[in-house]
C-alpha positions in Angstrom: 92.9 299.4 -41.4 93.3 296.1 -39.4 96.7 294.9 -38.2 98.5 292.9 -40.9 101.1 290.4 -39.8 103.2 288.2 -42.1 105.6 285.4 -41.3 108.3 285.5 -44.0 111.9 284.8 -45.0 114.1 287.3 -46.9 114.5 285.4 -50.2 111.1 283.8 -50.5 109.5 284.9 -53.8 106.0 284.2 -52.5 106.7 286.5 -49.5 107.9 289.2 -51.8 104.7 288.9 -54.0 102.4 288.9 -50.9 104.1 292.1 -49.6 103.8 293.7 -53.0 100.1 292.9 -53.3 99.4 294.3 -49.8 101.3 297.5 -50.8 99.2 297.8 -54.0 96.2 297.8 -51.6 97.7 300.6 -49.6 99.1 298.5 -46.7 102.4 300.1 -45.9 102.6 299.4 -42.2 102.5 295.7 -41.5 104.3 293.5 -39.0 106.8 291.2 -40.6 108.2 288.3 -38.6 111.3 286.9 -40.3 111.4 283.2 -39.4 114.8 282.9 -41.1 116.3 285.3 -38.6 114.5 283.8 -35.6 113.8 280.1 -36.0 111.7 280.0 -32.8 109.2 282.1 -34.6 108.7 279.3 -37.2 107.5 277.2 -34.3 105.1 279.9 -33.2 103.8 280.2 -36.8 103.4 276.5 -37.1 101.4 276.3 -33.8 99.2 279.2 -35.0 98.5 278.1 -38.5 99.3 274.4 -38.8 101.6 275.3 -41.7 105.4 275.3 -42.0 105.7 277.3 -45.3 106.0 281.0 -45.7 104.4 283.4 -46.0 101.7 283.0 -43.5 99.4 286.0 -43.4 97.1 287.4 -40.8 94.7 290.3 -41.4 93.2 291.4 -38.2 92.6 288.2 -36.2 92.0 286.2 -39.4 94.6 283.8 -40.8 94.2 284.1 -44.5 96.8 281.6 -45.4 99.7 282.0 -47.8 100.4 283.9 -50.9 98.1 281.9 -53.1 95.3 282.4 -50.7 95.9 286.1 -50.6 96.0 286.2 -54.4 92.7 284.3 -54.5 91.1 286.8 -52.1 92.2 289.6 -54.4 90.8 287.8 -57.5 87.5 287.3 -55.7 87.3 291.0 -54.7 87.4 290.1 -51.0 90.8 291.4 -50.1 90.0 295.1 -50.3 87.0 294.8 -48.0 88.9 292.7 -45.6 91.7 295.3 -45.4 89.2 298.1 -45.0 87.4 296.4 -42.1 88.3 298.0 -38.8 
């Protein structure tokens, strides 16, 4: 399974939904970067993605976007194969 990294905040409902969806797909071990605990990481996230909102999700080296983007990948049947790619 590829490395999964999420930029999140503790109370963001979209972050919680994205993590729940990943867990539904068997992803239990992901890197979570809390931008509410470390504001400098929000700057890193913004430089990497061009976005300031959370979550911002990376699967492998691919920036998939936010929660809506992750949900769309799942609806299209593309999330499972992306997560299984090594």
